[in-house]
N, C-alpha and C positions, 0 to 999 in steps of 0.2 A: 504494499500500499504506500502510495507516495505521501509526502508530507502534506500536500494540499488536500488529500482525501481524509486525513486524520480528523475525526470529529472533535469538536471543542468540548471540553469538560464544562459542567455547569458553572464552575467557579470562574471560567474564562470569559463568560458572557457578561458584558456590562449592562446592567438593568437600571434604567433611569429611576431615580428616587421620586416617588409620588407623595407629596405632602398634602395634608388637608388644609382647608382655608385657615383653621385655627392655628395650625402649626406654622404656616407662613406668616400669619399675623404676629405670632410670638417671636419669630426670628426678626422681623422688622422692628418690633417694639423693644426687644432685648438690645438690638444694635443701636437704636435711638437712645435708649437709656445710657448705654456705655459712652457713646459719643457726647451726648448732652451733659452728662455728669463730669466728663473730663474737660469740657470747654464750655460751651453754651449752645442753646438751641439755634440762635441766630447765626452763629459762626459755622454751623454744619449745613452744607448744601445738600440738596436731594441727590445729586449725582454721586457725591461722596458716600452718602448713606446707602444708596443702591449698590455701589461697588462693595461696601463692607458686608452687606447681607448675603452676597453671592447669588441673589435672585435676579430675575430679569426686571428691566425698568417697567415694562408693562404690567408685570405681576405686582410690583409694589404699588403702582398707581391704581390698579384695580382694587387694592385693599384700602388705600388712602388716597382720596382724590387730590389732596394738596398737602403741602408742608404744614399749613395751619391745622388741618384735620389730624395729621400725625402727631403734632405736638399736643393737641388736646387729648388725643387717645392715650398718649404716653402718661400724661398727668392723671387722667381718669383711672388708668390701670394701677398706677402707683397709689392713688387714693384708696382704691378698693383693697389693695394689699395691706396698707397701714391700718385702715379701719378694721379689717378682719383680725389683725393681731391685737388691736385694742379690745375688740369685742370678745375675743377669746379670754383675755384677762378679766374683763368685766363679768363674764359668765362664771369664771372660776371663783371670783370674789363677790358674787352676788349678795352674800349675807353680810358683807362688810363694806358699805359704800365709801367709808373714809379710805380704806386700803385700795379700793377700786379707783378712786379719784387720784390717789397718789401713784397708782400703777401707770396712769396715763403720762404723768410727769417722768416716771422711771423709763418708759418707752422712749420719750424724747431724749432723756439723758443718755440712754444707750446709743441712740442715733448720733447725737452730738459727739460722743467720745469714740465713734468707730473710725478706723483708718480711712483716710480719703475724704472725710466729711468736708463739704464746701458750703454749708448753709442749707436752709430749707428749700427743697426743689420747687415747691409750689410758689414760694415768694420769688425765688431766683428767676424761674422761667416766666411766670406771669408778668414780672416787672419789665420784661424785654418787649412787651407789646402794649401800645397805648390804647387801643380800641377795647372798651369794656366788654364788647360782644365777641371778642376773639375767643376761639375755643380754649386756649390756654388760660385766659382769665376766668372764663366760665367754669372750667374744671377746678381751678384753684379755689374759686369762691364756693363752689359746691362742697369741696372737701372741708373748708373752714366752717361752713354752716353745719355740716354733719358732725364734725368734731365738737363744735360748741354745743350742739344739741345733747350730745352725750355728757359733756361736762356739766351742763345745766341740770340734767336729770339726776346725776349723782350728787351735785352740790345741794339740790333741794332736799335730798334724803339726809345729807349730812347736817344741813342748817335750814330746817323748814322756815319758809318765809324770807330767807336771805339767799336763796340759791342763785338768783340771777346775778347778784353782785359778786358772790363767791366764784361763780363760773367765769365771769368776766376777768376777775383778778387772776385766776389760774391760767386762763387763756393768754393773758398778757405775759405771764411768767414764761409760758411755753414759747411764745413768739420771741421774747427777749433772749431765752436760752439759744434759740436757733440763730438769731442775729449775732449775738455776742460770740457764740461758739464758732460761727463761720468766720468772724473777723479777728477775734482775739484768741481763739483756741479753747479747748475744753477745760483748761485750768484757770481761765479767767473768770469773770463774773458768772458765766454760765454754770460753773461748778457749785454756785450757791443757790441755784434755782430750786432744787428739791427741798432744801432746808427752808427757804422762804415760803414755798407752797405749803409745807407741813405747818409752819407757824400760822399762816393766814387761815388754813382750814381749822385749826384748833381754836383760833380766836372766834371765827364765825360760828363754830359749834357750841361755844360758850363753855 
């Protein structure tokens, strides 16, 4: 038998990888998160992002009609991830609203102290766009509203009748930790955020 007639083994046949729409979306969003986190969303062009995904240009644009849509989807997915982590802690600490409220601050502290932290992604990315209707601004605002709703619900359990004020105070501490941590590092004023939150919660609880 000649070499040309030798049948190919199954392993010698290159089979194209077929990915689901969800898998392709995950690839694009994972790539966007890596690039946006290392630089900024505005500095990353769609051509660069498409190259980094390894997917075709038309494939990416079928998933996300524009760069604006992609940025909004990136923040929306990140918001869902963060809120899911917070909700898991809240469920675990359902019988202790004080501990549950502080666990939100602990989640922020863990984020601020992680390697490569560059500030709150919702604030960083949304601040790059002036239009309040931009998908990034909308996604960031939705996240902040969802976070505040959780803080207010817990704060009202800790300090009935004063929950709105306490939630606002804790939310300001969280935003301050993100801002200070991004500019001055985790050992600066951000390192006192948890202690301040604990003090304010105890004062409000009486």
